N, C-alpha and C positions, 0 to 999 in steps of 0.2 A: 682220315687220321693225319695226313700231311698238313692239311689246312689248320688243324688243331695245334700241331706242333709249331707251325709258323706263327699263329696267333699268340701262343704262349711266349715264344721268343720275342715277338714284337712288343708285347705287353711288358715283358721283363726289361726291355731296353727303353721304355718310355721315360723313366727318370733321367737317364743319361741324355736322351733326345731332348727333353724339356730343358735340361741344363745347357745343352749345346745351343739351343735356339735362343735362350735368354729372352730378350724383348723383340726379337725378329721372328715373326711367325713364318717367314719365307726362307729362313736360313737353309733348310734342307734343299729346297729348290735352287737357292743361290749357290750353294756349294756344288751341287750336282751339275750346274750350268757349265762349270769348268771342264766337265768331261765331254761336252757336246762336240767339240772339235773332232775327236776321234770316234766316240761312241754314239754320236747323233743326238739330236734334240730329244730330250726326255729319255735318253738311253736307247733310242730306236735307230740303230746304225743302218746306213744305206751303203756302206762300203765293206771293206775286208775285216775291219775291227768288229769284234762281237758286240751284239746288242746286250744291254744291261736291263732293259725294261722287262718287268715281270719276273726277273730272277729272284730266288729266295734271298732275303736279307742276310741270313747267316752265311750263305755262300759268298756273297759280295764282301762281307766283313772278313771272312776267313782269307779270301783271295787277296784283298788289300793288305791285310796284316802279313801275309806270306811275302808279298812284294816288298813291303816296308822292312821286313827282317832279312831280306835277301835269300829267302828260302825258295822263291819261285823266280825263274829266269824272266827277264823283261828287257825291252829296249829302253823305255823311259819310265814305266810305271814304278820301278823301284825308287826313282827320284821323286816323282809326284806324290806317291803314298807317304813319304817321310814328312810331307808338309801338313799332314792331318793328324789331329788327336784321335784317340779312341772314340770320343763322343761325336766328333765330326764324321768319322768313318761310319758310325752307326746311323747318323742322320742321312748321309748320302745313300747308304744301303736301304734304309727305310723308304726314301724317296723313290729309288729305282724299283723296289719291290712293289710299290703301289701303282706303277705305270702299266699300261696295257702293252703286252709284248707285240712285236712285229709278227705278222702272220704270213 
């Protein structure tokens, strides 16, 4: 059931993702690359910061929007998240959701 909900959520976000990517088919990966310093390559953290690889896209979107709106405490994420549009956040979330999580 959870996979079905995720699939529906991802499909619902495809128009926004396509608009965000424009002519750059690697835009999701490129945007997510900015997260690597803290969250690891492809979202696989090797340190104290949580891994994003394999997390549900809707969770990542929700968390980023909470940071952006100041509803979730952060050290730096409230500043970083303000630099992304809703479409860019959806693209980043879709990229990390598609990655294999750390085991």
